[in-house]
Structure formats: structure tokens, C-alpha cells
DOVEXRO-960316 format. One record per atom (N, C-alpha, C): residue in one letter; x, y, z. Coordinates in steps of 0.2 Angstrom, whole numbers, padded with zeros to 4 digits, always signed. Layout:
<nodes>
AXYZ/...
</nodes>
This chain:
<nodes>
M-0155-0079-0183/M-0148-0080-0183/M-0145-0078-0176/S-0148-0074-0172/S-0145-0072-0166/S-0146-0078-0161/K-0151-0082-0162/K-0152-0087-0158/K-0147-0093-0159/T-0145-0094-0165/T-0139-0098-0166/T-0133-0096-0163/L-0132-0090-0164/L-0125-0087-0161/L-0126-0087-0153/L-0131-0086-0150/L-0132-0087-0143/L-0131-0094-0141/E-0134-0099-0145/E-0133-0106-0143/E-0125-0108-0144/M-0122-0105-0149/M-0115-0106-0149/M-0111-0104-0144/V-0112-0098-0141/V-0109-0095-0136/V-0110-0099-0129/I-0116-0101-0128/I-0117-0105-0122/I-0114-0112-0123/T-0114-0115-0129/T-0110-0121-0129/T-0103-0120-0128/L-0100-0115-0131/L-0093-0113-0129/L-0091-0112-0122/L-0096-0109-0119/L-0095-0107-0111/L-0095-0114-0107/I-0100-0118-0109/I-0101-0125-0106/I-0094-0129-0107/G-0092-0129-0113/G-0086-0133-0115/G-0080-0130-0112/G-0079-0124-0111/G-0074-0121-0108/G-0074-0123-0100/T-0080-0122-0097/T-0080-0124-0090/T-0078-0131-0089/I-0080-0136-0093/I-0079-0143-0092/I-0071-0144-0093/L-0068-0140-0098/L-0061-0141-0099/L-0057-0138-0094/V-0059-0133-0091/V-0055-0130-0085/V-0056-0134-0079/G-0062-0137-0078/G-0063-0142-0073/G-0058-0148-0073/G-0057-0151-0079/G-0053-0156-0081/G-0046-0155-0079/I-0044-0149-0081/I-0037-0147-0080/I-0035-0146-0073/T-0040-0143-0069/T-0039-0142-0062/T-0039-0149-0059/A-0043-0154-0060/A-0042-0160-0057/A-0036-0163-0059/H-0033-0163-0065/H-0027-0166-0067/H-0021-0162-0063/A-0022-0156-0062/A-0016-0152-0059/A-0016-0155-0051/E-0022-0156-0048/E-0022-0158-0041/E-0018-0165-0041/D-0020-0170-0046/D-0016-0176-0046/D-0009-0175-0047/I-0007-0171-0051/I+0001-0169-0052/I+0004-0167-0045/I+0000-0162-0042/I+0003-0160-0036/I+0003-0166-0030/K-0002-0170-0030/K-0002-0175-0025/K+0004-0180-0027/S+0005-0182-0033/S+0010-0186-0035/S+0017-0183-0034/A+0018-0177-0035/A+0024-0173-0033/A+0026-0173-0026/R+0021-0172-0022/R+0021-0172-0015/R+0023-0179-0012/S+0020-0184-0015/S+0022-0191-0013/S+0029-0193-0015/A+0031-0191-0021/A+0038-0192-0023/A+0043-0189-0018/A+0041-0182-0016/A+0046-0179-0012/A+0046-0182-0005/N+0040-0184-0002/N+0040-0188+0004/N+0044-0194+0004/G+0044-0198-0002/G+0048-0204-0003/G+0055-0202-0002/A+0057-0197-0006/A+0065-0195-0006/A+0067-0193+0001/N+0063-0189+0004/N+0064-0186+0011/N+0064-0192+0016/L+0060-0197+0015/L+0060-0203+0020/L+0067-0206+0019/H+0069-0207+0013/H+0076-0211+0012/H+0081-0206+0015/Q+0081-0200+0014/Q+0086-0196+0017/Q+0086-0196+0025/L+0080-0196+0028/L+0080-0197+0035/L+0083-0204+0037/Q+0081-0209+0034/Q+0084-0216+0035/Q+0092-0216+0035/T+0094-0213+0030/T+0102-0212+0029/T+0105-0208+0035/A+0102-0203+0037/A+0104-0199+0042/A+0103-0202+0049/L+0098-0206+0050/L+0097-0210+0056/L+0103-0216+0056/A+0104-0219+0051/A+0110-0224+0051/A+0116-0221+0053/L+0118-0215+0050/L+0124-0211+0052/L+0124-0209+0059/Y+0118-0207+0062/Y+0118-0205+0069/Y+0119-0211+0073/Y+0116-0217+0071/Y+0116-0223+0075/Y+0124-0225+0075/S+0127-0225+0070/S+0134-0227+0069/S+0138-0223+0074/D+0137-0216+0074/D+0141-0212+0079/D+0139-0212+0086/N+0133-0214+0088/N+0130-0213+0094/N+0128-0220+0098/S+0128-0225+0094/S+0126-0232+0096/S+0118-0232+0099/A+0115-0227+0096/A+0107-0226+0098/A+0104-0222+0093/Y+0098-0223+0092/Y+0094-0218+0088/Y+0092-0212+0092/P+0090-0206+0089/P+0088-0201+0093/P+0082-0202+0098/A+0082-0200+0104/A+0076-0202+0108/A+0071-0196+0108/V+0068-0196+0102/V+0062-0191+0101/V+0056-0194+0098/S+0051-0191+0098/S+0045-0193+0095/S+0042-0188+0090/G+0040-0190+0084/G+0038-0186+0079/G+0043-0183+0074/G+0040-0182+0068/G+0044-0180+0062/G+0048-0173+0063/D+0044-0168+0066/D+0047-0162+0068/D+0053-0163+0073/A+0052-0166+0078/A+0057-0167+0083/A+0063-0171+0080/L+0062-0176+0076/L+0067-0180+0073/L+0071-0175+0069/A+0068-0171+0064/A+0072-0166+0060/A+0076-0161+0064/G+0073-0159+0070/G+0077-0155+0074/G+0083-0158+0077/A+0082-0164+0080/A+0088-0168+0083/A+0093-0169+0077/L+0091-0171+0071/L+0096-0173+0066/L+0100-0166+0064/T+0096-0161+0063/T+0099-0154+0061/T+0104-0152+0067/S+0102-0152+0073/S+0106-0149+0078/S+0112-0153+0079/A+0112-0160+0077/A+0118-0164+0078/A+0122-0164+0071/G+0120-0160+0066/G+0123-0160+0060/G+0122-0165+0055/Y+0117-0169+0055/Y+0116-0175+0051/Y+0112-0173+0045/I+0108-0167+0045/I+0105-0165+0040/I+0105-0157+0040/Q+0105-0154+0034/Q+0105-0147+0034/Q+0098-0144+0034/P+0097-0138+0038/P+0090-0135+0037/P+0089-0133+0030/S+0082-0134+0028/S+0080-0132+0021/S+0073-0130+0022/E+0072-0124+0018/E+0065-0122+0018/E+0060-0127+0014/S+0063-0131+0009/S+0059-0135+0005/S+0058-0142+0009/F+0061-0143+0014/F+0060-0150+0018/F+0055-0149+0023/D+0049-0153+0022/D+0044-0152+0027/D+0044-0159+0031/S+0045-0158+0038/S+0046-0165+0042/S+0039-0166+0045/S+0034-0162+0044/S+0027-0164+0047/S+0024-0170+0044/P+0025-0172+0038/P+0021-0178+0036/P+0024-0185+0039/F+0030-0184+0043/F+0033-0190+0045/F+0031-0192+0052/D+0031-0198+0054/D+0030-0201+0061/D+0036-0205+0063/Y+0039-0203+0068/Y+0045-0206+0070/Y+0045-0208+0078/K+0047-0213+0080/K+0048-0215+0087/K+0053-0220+0088/A+0058-0218+0093/A+0063-0223+0095/A+0060-0228+0099/K+0063-0234+0098/K+0060-0240+0102/K+0066-0244+0105/G+0065-0247+0110/G+0070-0252+0114/G+0076-0248+0116/S+0075-0243+0120/S+0081-0239+0122/S+0086-0236+0117/G+0082-0234+0111/G+0086-0231+0106/G+0089-0236+0101/Q+0088-0243+0102/Q+0091-0248+0097/Q+0087-0249+0091/D+0081-0247+0091/D+0077-0248+0085/D+0072-0241+0084/Y+0069-0241+0078/Y+0065-0235+0077/Y+0059-0237+0072/T+0054-0233+0072/T+0049-0233+0067/T+0049-0227+0064/L+0049-0227+0057/L+0048-0220+0053/L+0044-0222+0048/S+0038-0218+0047/S+0034-0218+0041/S+0031-0212+0039/V+0028-0212+0034/V+0024-0206+0031/V+0017-0206+0034/K+0014-0201+0037/K+0008-0201+0039/K+0003-0202+0033/P-0003-0205+0034/P-0008-0206+0029/P-0011-0199+0027/
</nodes>
């Protein structure tokens, strides 16, 4: 009888390990999806702030990189500083004497 009980305990341990592994993998997918959604929303907000900046200044900020862009837009008052906003995933570069720009999410 003890052998059967031992087999059941081992089976439950193996099953629990597999279940926990599946939950962990699913949680990573959820976090990745949430991060992607947040980056999409932040990208849209940066594009809106850039349009307002251009409207007021007739040029886009002459900086390179997501952090530099966030700093320029924050200091000019087009976006508010926020602990939840992470500008590091973004790549920005002004082109053509500030008449155009590229803005993307880094892979």
C-alpha cells in the first residue's frame, strides 16, 4: 500500500510541476502582450505630441532617441513626466532640418 501512495505523491508532484510551468509560460505571454499594448498607446501619444510641437514650432525636435525625445517634449510642456512611461523602447530621429521624423518601437 505504501508503494501505491508513494506513486500517487510522485504523480501529483510531477503534475503540479507541469501545471506551474504552464502558468508561468502563460504569465510571460500576458506580460509581453501588455507591454506591447502599452508601447502602442505610448507611440500614439508621442505622435500626437510631435504634431502639436510641429504646429507650434514649424519643426520637429532636433534630437535622436526615445529618451531624448521624451525629454524634449516634457521640457517643452507637450507631455507630462510619468513614472509609468518608459521611453527607452522608442527610436526617434528628426529628418530634413526638422521637417520630418521617424518614430518606431525597437524590436
